[in-house]
Biopython code that builds the backbone (N, CA, C, O; Angstrom):
import numpy as np
from Bio.PDB.StructureBuilder import StructureBuilder

atoms = [
    (1, "MET", "N", (52.183, 34.360, 1.974)),
    (1, "MET", "CA", (53.555, 34.276, 2.437)),
    (1, "MET", "C", (53.829, 35.378, 3.452)),
    (1, "MET", "O", (54.529, 35.158, 4.440)),
    (2, "GLU", "N", (53.284, 36.552, 3.210)),
    (2, "GLU", "CA", (53.507, 37.659, 4.137)),
    (2, "GLU", "C", (52.861, 37.369, 5.491)),
    (2, "GLU", "O", (53.446, 37.650, 6.537)),
    (3, "ALA", "N", (51.666, 36.812, 5.466)),
    (3, "ALA", "CA", (50.997, 36.454, 6.715)),
    (3, "ALA", "C", (51.756, 35.354, 7.439)),
    (3, "ALA", "O", (51.810, 35.345, 8.669)),
    (4, "ALA", "N", (52.337, 34.436, 6.699)),
    (4, "ALA", "CA", (53.109, 33.356, 7.313)),
    (4, "ALA", "C", (54.353, 33.904, 8.000)),
    (4, "ALA", "O", (54.679, 33.494, 9.114)),
    (5, "ASN", "N", (55.045, 34.820, 7.348)),
    (5, "ASN", "CA", (56.228, 35.419, 7.963)),
    (5, "ASN", "C", (55.852, 36.176, 9.235)),
    (5, "ASN", "O", (56.555, 36.091, 10.243)),
    (6, "TYR", "N", (54.761, 36.902, 9.189)),
    (6, "TYR", "CA", (54.293, 37.645, 10.361)),
    (6, "TYR", "C", (53.909, 36.689, 11.484)),
    (6, "TYR", "O", (54.249, 36.922, 12.644)),
    (7, "ALA", "N", (53.203, 35.617, 11.142)),
    (7, "ALA", "CA", (52.769, 34.648, 12.146)),
    (7, "ALA", "C", (53.948, 33.955, 12.812)),
    (7, "ALA", "O", (53.935, 33.737, 14.024)),
    (8, "VAL", "N", (54.958, 33.611, 12.039)),
    (8, "VAL", "CA", (56.136, 32.940, 12.600)),
    (8, "VAL", "C", (56.874, 33.866, 13.556)),
    (8, "VAL", "O", (57.412, 33.418, 14.569)),
    (9, "ARG", "N", (56.900, 35.142, 13.241)),
    (9, "ARG", "CA", (57.612, 36.094, 14.099)),
    (9, "ARG", "C", (56.903, 36.344, 15.418)),
    (9, "ARG", "O", (57.558, 36.507, 16.447)),
    (10, "PHE", "N", (55.569, 36.376, 15.408)),
    (10, "PHE", "CA", (54.846, 36.879, 16.570)),
    (10, "PHE", "C", (54.000, 35.857, 17.320)),
    (10, "PHE", "O", (53.461, 36.190, 18.376)),
    (11, "ASP", "N", (53.862, 34.657, 16.837)),
    (11, "ASP", "CA", (53.060, 33.663, 17.556)),
    (11, "ASP", "C", (53.937, 32.487, 17.977)),
    (11, "ASP", "O", (54.527, 31.828, 17.121)),
    (12, "PRO", "N", (54.034, 32.211, 19.277)),
    (12, "PRO", "CA", (54.952, 31.154, 19.740)),
    (12, "PRO", "C", (54.560, 29.744, 19.289)),
    (12, "PRO", "O", (55.438, 28.923, 19.026)),
    (13, "LEU", "N", (53.264, 29.449, 19.193)),
    (13, "LEU", "CA", (52.851, 28.117, 18.762)),
    (13, "LEU", "C", (53.208, 27.871, 17.301)),
    (13, "LEU", "O", (53.711, 26.804, 16.950)),
    (14, "ILE", "N", (52.950, 28.853, 16.457)),
    (14, "ILE", "CA", (53.300, 28.726, 15.040)),
    (14, "ILE", "C", (54.813, 28.680, 14.884)),
    (14, "ILE", "O", (55.323, 27.934, 14.049)),
    (15, "ARG", "N", (55.533, 29.461, 15.671)),
    (15, "ARG", "CA", (56.999, 29.467, 15.609)),
    (15, "ARG", "C", (57.566, 28.093, 15.976)),
    (15, "ARG", "O", (58.512, 27.616, 15.348)),
    (16, "ARG", "N", (56.979, 27.466, 16.996)),
    (16, "ARG", "CA", (57.450, 26.137, 17.397)),
    (16, "ARG", "C", (57.207, 25.124, 16.288)),
    (16, "ARG", "O", (58.074, 24.293, 16.017)),
    (17, "TRP", "N", (56.038, 25.174, 15.635)),
    (17, "TRP", "CA", (55.751, 24.276, 14.524)),
    (17, "TRP", "C", (56.707, 24.527, 13.365)),
    (17, "TRP", "O", (57.222, 23.589, 12.757)),
    (18, "TYR", "N", (56.940, 25.812, 13.065)),
    (18, "TYR", "CA", (57.861, 26.199, 11.989)),
    (18, "TYR", "C", (59.277, 25.703, 12.277)),
    (18, "TYR", "O", (59.941, 25.194, 11.374)),
    (19, "ASP", "N", (59.748, 25.839, 13.511)),
    (19, "ASP", "CA", (61.092, 25.393, 13.866)),
    (19, "ASP", "C", (61.246, 23.884, 13.712)),
    (19, "ASP", "O", (62.290, 23.405, 13.267)),
    (20, "ARG", "N", (60.214, 23.139, 14.078)),
    (20, "ARG", "CA", (60.277, 21.683, 13.892)),
    (20, "ARG", "C", (60.341, 21.330, 12.408)),
    (20, "ARG", "O", (61.093, 20.442, 12.007)),
    (21, "LYS", "N", (59.549, 22.029, 11.598)),
    (21, "LYS", "CA", (59.552, 21.778, 10.151)),
    (21, "LYS", "C", (60.896, 22.185, 9.537)),
    (21, "LYS", "O", (61.429, 21.494, 8.669)),
    (22, "ARG", "N", (61.432, 23.318, 10.001)),
    (22, "ARG", "CA", (62.693, 23.820, 9.457)),
    (22, "ARG", "C", (63.870, 22.911, 9.811)),
    (22, "ARG", "O", (64.853, 22.860, 9.071)),
    (23, "ALA", "N", (63.784, 22.216, 10.903)),
    (23, "ALA", "CA", (64.857, 21.289, 11.284)),
    (23, "ALA", "C", (64.988, 20.151, 10.275)),
    (23, "ALA", "O", (66.071, 19.598, 10.087)),
    (24, "ARG", "N", (63.876, 19.808, 9.630)),
    (24, "ARG", "CA", (63.903, 18.706, 8.657)),
    (24, "ARG", "C", (64.008, 19.170, 7.220)),
    (24, "ARG", "O", (64.545, 18.453, 6.376)),
    (25, "LYS", "N", (63.496, 20.373, 6.925)),
    (25, "LYS", "CA", (63.444, 20.870, 5.547)),
    (25, "LYS", "C", (64.138, 22.219, 5.440)),
    (25, "LYS", "O", (64.613, 22.764, 6.436)),
    (26, "HIS", "N", (64.193, 22.743, 4.245)),
    (26, "HIS", "CA", (64.784, 24.055, 3.983)),
    (26, "HIS", "C", (63.877, 25.157, 4.520)),
    (26, "HIS", "O", (62.674, 24.951, 4.680)),
    (27, "ARG", "N", (64.447, 26.315, 4.797)),
    (27, "ARG", "CA", (63.712, 27.451, 5.360)),
    (27, "ARG", "C", (62.528, 27.855, 4.490)),
    (27, "ARG", "O", (61.443, 28.126, 5.004)),
    (28, "VAL", "N", (62.730, 27.898, 3.173)),
    (28, "VAL", "CA", (61.670, 28.306, 2.253)),
    (28, "VAL", "C", (60.530, 27.293, 2.261)),
    (28, "VAL", "O", (59.362, 27.677, 2.219)),
    (29, "VAL", "N", (60.852, 26.032, 2.312)),
    (29, "VAL", "CA", (59.826, 24.986, 2.343)),
    (29, "VAL", "C", (59.013, 25.088, 3.629)),
    (29, "VAL", "O", (57.794, 24.912, 3.614)),
    (30, "ALA", "N", (59.686, 25.373, 4.737)),
    (30, "ALA", "CA", (58.994, 25.479, 6.017)),
    (30, "ALA", "C", (58.037, 26.674, 6.044)),
    (30, "ALA", "O", (56.915, 26.552, 6.535)),
    (31, "ILE", "N", (58.462, 27.813, 5.531)),
    (31, "ILE", "CA", (57.585, 28.993, 5.544)),
    (31, "ILE", "C", (56.415, 28.805, 4.580)),
    (31, "ILE", "O", (55.314, 29.293, 4.836)),
    (32, "LYS", "N", (56.650, 28.098, 3.468)),
    (32, "LYS", "CA", (55.557, 27.801, 2.543)),
    (32, "LYS", "C", (54.549, 26.855, 3.187)),
    (32, "LYS", "O", (53.350, 26.957, 2.930)),
    (33, "ALA", "N", (55.025, 25.945, 4.014)),
    (33, "ALA", "CA", (54.115, 25.036, 4.717)),
    (33, "ALA", "C", (53.235, 25.808, 5.690)),
    (33, "ALA", "O", (52.047, 25.512, 5.818)),
    (34, "VAL", "N", (53.799, 26.785, 6.369)),
    (34, "VAL", "CA", (53.006, 27.630, 7.269)),
    (34, "VAL", "C", (51.973, 28.410, 6.465)),
    (34, "VAL", "O", (50.814, 28.504, 6.869)),
    (35, "ALA", "N", (52.384, 28.967, 5.335)),
    (35, "ALA", "CA", (51.455, 29.722, 4.490)),
    (35, "ALA", "C", (50.317, 28.828, 4.003)),
    (35, "ALA", "O", (49.164, 29.256, 3.957)),
    (36, "HIS", "N", (50.637, 27.605, 3.644)),
    (36, "HIS", "CA", (49.611, 26.677, 3.174)),
    (36, "HIS", "C", (48.628, 26.343, 4.291)),
    (36, "HIS", "O", (47.420, 26.286, 4.064)),
    (37, "LYS", "N", (49.149, 26.122, 5.500)),
    (37, "LYS", "CA", (48.269, 25.847, 6.632)),
    (37, "LYS", "C", (47.345, 27.028, 6.915)),
    (37, "LYS", "O", (46.162, 26.838, 7.199)),
    (38, "LEU", "N", (47.882, 28.247, 6.838)),
    (38, "LEU", "CA", (47.052, 29.426, 7.068)),
    (38, "LEU", "C", (45.988, 29.577, 5.975)),
    (38, "LEU", "O", (44.850, 29.950, 6.258)),
    (39, "ALA", "N", (46.364, 29.285, 4.736)),
    (39, "ALA", "CA", (45.405, 29.384, 3.632)),
    (39, "ALA", "C", (44.290, 28.355, 3.784)),
    (39, "ALA", "O", (43.124, 28.667, 3.545)),
    (40, "ARG", "N", (44.636, 27.140, 4.177)),
    (40, "ARG", "CA", (43.615, 26.119, 4.404)),
    (40, "ARG", "C", (42.701, 26.500, 5.556)),
    (40, "ARG", "O", (41.491, 26.280, 5.499)),
    (41, "ALA", "N", (43.288, 27.073, 6.607)),
    (41, "ALA", "CA", (42.479, 27.498, 7.749)),
    (41, "ALA", "C", (41.505, 28.598, 7.330)),
    (41, "ALA", "O", (40.347, 28.590, 7.747)),
    (42, "CYS", "N", (41.964, 29.538, 6.512)),
    (42, "CYS", "CA", (41.081, 30.614, 6.033)),
    (42, "CYS", "C", (39.943, 30.059, 5.183)),
    (42, "CYS", "O", (38.803, 30.509, 5.303)),
    (43, "TYR", "N", (40.241, 29.098, 4.336)),
    (43, "TYR", "CA", (39.200, 28.482, 3.519)),
    (43, "TYR", "C", (38.132, 27.849, 4.404)),
    (43, "TYR", "O", (36.940, 28.063, 4.184)),
    (44, "HIS", "N", (38.546, 27.078, 5.395)),
    (44, "HIS", "CA", (37.582, 26.408, 6.268)),
    (44, "HIS", "C", (36.808, 27.399, 7.125)),
    (44, "HIS", "O", (35.640, 27.170, 7.437)),
    (45, "MET", "N", (37.445, 28.490, 7.506)),
    (45, "MET", "CA", (36.732, 29.533, 8.249)),
    (45, "MET", "C", (35.613, 30.115, 7.400)),
    (45, "MET", "O", (34.498, 30.302, 7.887)),
    (46, "LEU", "N", (35.897, 30.399, 6.152)),
    (46, "LEU", "CA", (34.889, 30.965, 5.261)),
    (46, "LEU", "C", (33.810, 29.940, 4.897)),
    (46, "LEU", "O", (32.627, 30.272, 4.832)),
    (47, "TYR", "N", (34.220, 28.721, 4.667)),
    (47, "TYR", "CA", (33.295, 27.669, 4.249)),
    (47, "TYR", "C", (32.340, 27.288, 5.371)),
    (47, "TYR", "O", (31.138, 27.140, 5.152)),
    (48, "GLU", "N", (32.886, 27.129, 6.584)),
    (48, "GLU", "CA", (32.070, 26.686, 7.713)),
    (48, "GLU", "C", (31.503, 27.842, 8.526)),
    (48, "GLU", "O", (30.603, 27.636, 9.341)),
    (49, "GLY", "N", (32.008, 29.044, 8.323)),
    (49, "GLY", "CA", (31.526, 30.188, 9.082)),
    (49, "GLY", "C", (31.969, 30.173, 10.530)),
    (49, "GLY", "O", (31.246, 30.643, 11.408)),
    (50, "THR", "N", (33.160, 29.634, 10.790)),
    (50, "THR", "CA", (33.665, 29.538, 12.159)),
    (50, "THR", "C", (34.795, 30.548, 12.369)),
    (50, "THR", "O", (35.200, 31.252, 11.444)),
    (51, "THR", "N", (35.287, 30.600, 13.592)),
    (51, "THR", "CA", (36.422, 31.465, 13.893)),
    (51, "THR", "C", (37.718, 30.667, 13.804)),
    (51, "THR", "O", (37.702, 29.436, 13.767)),
    (52, "PHE", "N", (38.827, 31.376, 13.771)),
    (52, "PHE", "CA", (40.139, 30.740, 13.646)),
    (52, "PHE", "C", (40.493, 30.041, 14.953)),
    (52, "PHE", "O", (40.407, 30.636, 16.027)),
    (53, "ASP", "N", (40.890, 28.784, 14.856)),
    (53, "ASP", "CA", (41.296, 27.989, 16.008)),
    (53, "ASP", "C", (42.760, 27.611, 15.832)),
    (53, "ASP", "O", (43.091, 26.734, 15.034)),
    (54, "LEU", "N", (43.626, 28.271, 16.573)),
    (54, "LEU", "CA", (45.069, 28.066, 16.436)),
    (54, "LEU", "C", (45.465, 26.642, 16.796)),
    (54, "LEU", "O", (46.335, 26.060, 16.147)),
    (55, "GLY", "N", (44.854, 26.087, 17.799)),
    (55, "GLY", "CA", (45.165, 24.712, 18.207)),
    (55, "GLY", "C", (44.788, 23.700, 17.152)),
    (55, "GLY", "O", (45.483, 22.700, 16.975)),
    (56, "ARG", "N", (43.695, 23.944, 16.447)),
    (56, "ARG", "CA", (43.276, 23.023, 15.392)),
    (56, "ARG", "C", (44.197, 23.118, 14.181)),
    (56, "ARG", "O", (44.485, 22.114, 13.530)),
    (57, "ALA", "N", (44.650, 24.313, 13.888)),
    (57, "ALA", "CA", (45.492, 24.504, 12.711)),
    (57, "ALA", "C", (46.937, 24.065, 12.940)),
    (57, "ALA", "O", (47.549, 23.470, 12.052)),
    (58, "PHE", "N", (47.486, 24.351, 14.114)),
    (58, "PHE", "CA", (48.897, 24.073, 14.361)),
    (58, "PHE", "C", (49.127, 23.185, 15.581)),
    (58, "PHE", "O", (50.258, 23.084, 16.058)),
    (59, "GLY", "N", (48.109, 22.556, 16.081)),
    (59, "GLY", "CA", (48.218, 21.766, 17.304)),
    (59, "GLY", "C", (48.717, 20.397, 17.157)),
    (59, "GLY", "O", (48.835, 19.673, 18.145)),
]
sb = StructureBuilder()
sb.init_structure("model")
sb.init_model(0)
sb.init_chain("A")
sb.init_seg("    ")
for serial, (resi, resn, name, xyz) in enumerate(atoms, 1):
    if name == "N":
        sb.init_residue(resn, " ", resi, " ")
    sb.init_atom(name, np.array(xyz, "f"), 0.0, 1.0, " ", f" {name:<3s}", serial, name[0])
structure = sb.get_structure()
C-alpha cells in the first residue's frame, strides 16, 4: 500500500490509471488495485527474472 501511494504521487502513467479507476470506484478500492498490480508485477519480475515494465503493468 505504501508503494502504491508513492507510485500514484510520483508517476504520471500510474496516476492516470489510478484516476480512471477512482472515477468509477472508491478511493480506497482504487489504491488497493494499484497495490495489487504492483504486487503482481513484483511476483512476475522475481519468477521470470525480468525487469519492471511500466507499460506492461499499467499500459
